[in-house]
C-alpha positions in Angstrom: 0.0 0.0 0.0 2.8 2.3 0.8 4.1 2.3 -2.7 0.6 2.8 -4.1 0.2 5.9 -2.0 3.6 7.3 -3.2 2.9 6.4 -6.9 -0.5 8.0 -6.8 1.0 11.1 -5.2 3.6 11.3 -7.9 0.9 11.0 -10.6 -1.2 13.7 -8.9 1.8 16.0 -8.8 2.7 15.4 -12.4 -0.9 16.1 -13.4 -1.0 19.3 -11.4 2.3 20.5 -13.0 0.9 19.7 -16.5 -2.4 21.6 -15.7 -0.6 24.6 -14.2 1.7 24.8 -17.2 -1.3 24.8 -19.4 -2.7 27.6 -17.2 0.5 29.6 -17.7 0.2 29.3 -21.5 -3.5 30.1 -21.5 -3.2 33.2 -19.3 -0.6 34.6 -21.7 -3.2 34.1 -24.5 -6.1 35.5 -22.3 -7.8 32.1 -22.7 -9.5 32.4 -19.3 -12.3 30.0 -20.0 -9.8 27.2 -20.4 -8.2 28.1 -17.1 -11.5 28.1 -15.3 -12.4 24.8 -16.9 -9.4 23.1 -15.4 -10.0 24.4 -11.8 -12.2 21.4 -11.0 -9.6 18.9 -12.3 -6.9 20.7 -10.2 -9.1 20.6 -7.1 -9.6 16.8 -7.6 -5.9 16.2 -8.0 -5.1 18.3 -4.9 -7.6 16.4 -2.8 -6.2 13.1 -4.1 -2.7 14.1 -3.3 -3.6 15.3 0.2 -5.5 12.0 0.8 -2.6 9.8 -0.4 -0.1 11.8 1.6 -2.1 11.4 4.7 -2.4 7.6 4.1 1.3 7.4 3.4 2.0 9.3 6.7 -0.2 6.8 8.6 1.7 3.8 7.0 5.0 5.4 7.9 3.9 5.7 11.5 2.9 2.0 11.6 6.3 1.1 10.2 8.0 3.3 12.8 6.0 1.6 15.6 6.9 -1.9 14.3 10.6 -0.9 14.0 11.4 1.3 17.0 14.8 2.8 17.0 15.3 2.4 13.3 16.2 5.6 11.5 13.5 7.0 9.2 15.7 6.8 6.2 16.2 3.0 6.8 12.5 2.2 6.9 12.0 2.5 3.2 13.7 0.3 0.6 15.3 1.7 -2.6 12.0 1.8 -4.5 10.3 3.7 -1.7 13.2 6.1 -1.3 13.2 6.8 -5.1 9.5 7.5 -5.1 9.8 9.8 -2.1 12.7 11.6 -3.7 10.7 12.0 -7.0 7.7 13.3 -5.0 9.9 15.9 -3.3 11.3 17.0 -6.7 7.9 17.3 -8.2 6.7 19.3 -5.2 9.6 21.7 -5.7 8.8 22.0 -9.4 5.1 22.6 -8.7 6.0 25.3 -6.2 8.1 27.1 -8.8 5.4 26.8 -11.5 2.8 28.1 -9.1 5.0 31.0 -8.1 5.4 31.9 -11.8 1.6 31.6 -12.3 1.0 33.8 -9.2 3.2 36.5 -10.5 1.4 36.6 -13.9 -2.0 36.5 -12.2 -1.0 39.4 -9.9 0.2 41.4 -12.9 -3.0 40.8 -14.9 -5.1 41.7 -11.8 -3.1 44.8 -11.2 -3.4 45.9 -14.8 -7.2 45.5 -14.8 -7.6 47.2 -11.4 -5.6 50.2 -12.6 -7.5 50.3 -15.9 -10.8 50.3 -14.0 -9.6 53.1 -11.8 -8.7 55.2 -14.9 -12.1 54.5 -16.6 -14.3 55.0 -13.5 -13.1 57.9 -11.4 -12.4 57.1 -7.7 -11.6 59.2 -4.7 -9.5 58.0 -1.7 -11.5 57.8 1.5 -8.6 56.5 3.7 -6.0 53.8 3.9 -6.7 51.4 0.9 -10.3 52.6 0.7 -11.6 54.1 -2.5 -15.1 55.3 -3.3 -16.5 55.6 -6.8 -17.3 59.1 -7.7 -20.7 59.7 -9.4 -19.8 60.0 -13.0 -21.8 61.8 -15.6 -20.2 60.1 -18.6 -20.6 56.5 -17.5 -23.9 54.9 -16.5 -24.8 51.3 -16.0 -28.3 50.3 -16.6 -30.0 47.0 -16.0 
């Protein structure tokens, strides 16, 4: 079971990296619908990863209880160690891709916020508070 949890975790991380890479490409092309469409898949993979990681942790605790005094590194054989190493590498890669994605999302959000402030006049009412000024040139009607 231990290997199954590690293998599923690795697959989940690979899928998340692939989906996030697609998100990076789509945000550059302003293909927002594709990004929104993948959110459900990403949530599923995150939940699966978290579940498998929790189950792996439980299995490791059982191994530690059965082998008291044995160093953690010696509890796994070569296959388990390789899978755990791969999972760590994938987590690092996912973290880097998510950081790139977050920078781009922040830049896009900042651009649209500033554009909106230029189009619709605002006045500052305090620390980070802005109030829309009644505008005679722009009306929204239902």
